[in-house]
N, C-alpha and C positions, 0 to 999 in steps of 0.2 A: 466848592471852595473852600479854603479855609483859611483863617486870620488871623492872626496872635491882637490884630489893634482894632481898632474901630476905622482908622484909614483904609479905604481896599488898597489893595498893591503893596501892604507896609507890614514889613516880619520885624516885628521888637527887637526878636532874641534869636541871633541864625543858630546859637548853636544849641538851643530847646529844639527853635525847631528842625532839623538835623535830627538831632537824636531822637524825636519823636515819630519820625520819618513821616511829614507834613511835606503837603504841594498846596500849591498855590497858582492860580491861574486869572489872565485876565483878558482885558482889551485895551487899548489904550489909541485913541482916536489920532490919528497923524496930524491934526491942527493942533493937537495940543503938543505938539513938538516943538520947542520955541526954536529952540536953537538949530534946527534942522528945517524949516520950514524955508529960510530965504535962499536952501539947496533944492527947491521943490516949485517943480512947475506947476503942481496940484497937493491939495493937502486932503485932498478929498479920501477918505481910504480909517483903515484903520488896523494894527499891527498886533498880534494875539503872542503872548507868552504863558509859561509855564515853568515854573520851578520847583524841583521834586531833592526833599530833605534826604541825607541818610548819614548814616555810620558806621563807618566801617572800619573793621578792631585794629589792623598795624597803621591808618595813616589816620581815622580820626573820624571829624564831622565835613559830608561834603553835600554841595549843593549842587546840580543838576538844572542850568539853565535853559529850552529853548523859548525860539523868537523865530515867528513868523507872519510875513507879509511880502506887501508890495508898492513899492514907491516909486514917484513918479517926478525923478529928477528930472532938471534944467541940463538940457547939451551948454555947455560952454561955447560952444563954440557956432551954431544956429539958434540957441536957447528955447527951443525945440522941448516938447517932452521925452521920458526915454523911460521906458517901464524897467522897470529892475524888483528882482525877487530877490526879499530879504530871508534866510533861513541861516537860524545862527544855534548852533550847538555846544557847550561848553563847563565842564566839569570845572567847581572852583573850589577852593577849599578855605575855606577862611580859617584866620590866626588873631590872636585875643593878641590888642596894643600889649608894644613892648616883648611881642613872645619873637626869639628869634627861630628863625629859619634855617635849616639844616640846607646846607650847602647841594647835598644830592636831590632835596626837592626842588630847588631852585632848578636844577638842570630838567629836573622831567617836564615836556612839553607834554603830558595828556592832562595836566590838571594848570589851570588857571591862580 
């Protein structure tokens, strides 16, 4: 696991992170996700994440974000638990504040 700052899971400069092709991985306890807690039947367990930085010559910095875990959602009808596998893989393209994003890039569904 690589960190750029003293805070675990914190990336101080995403552009430097991507240019240096760094990666960061870790685990977040489900109980620590306060905004999600009221939708869950049980807050046991953890969600794992991995962020991989890269720099593409034609498109600039990219961050590949992967998230895996299992959440115990609360059924709104019967209020019992419903296990749900959380699997996310998304490619992010950071932009600097005030930087214009070309229309063709806005239409590209491959990158968020």
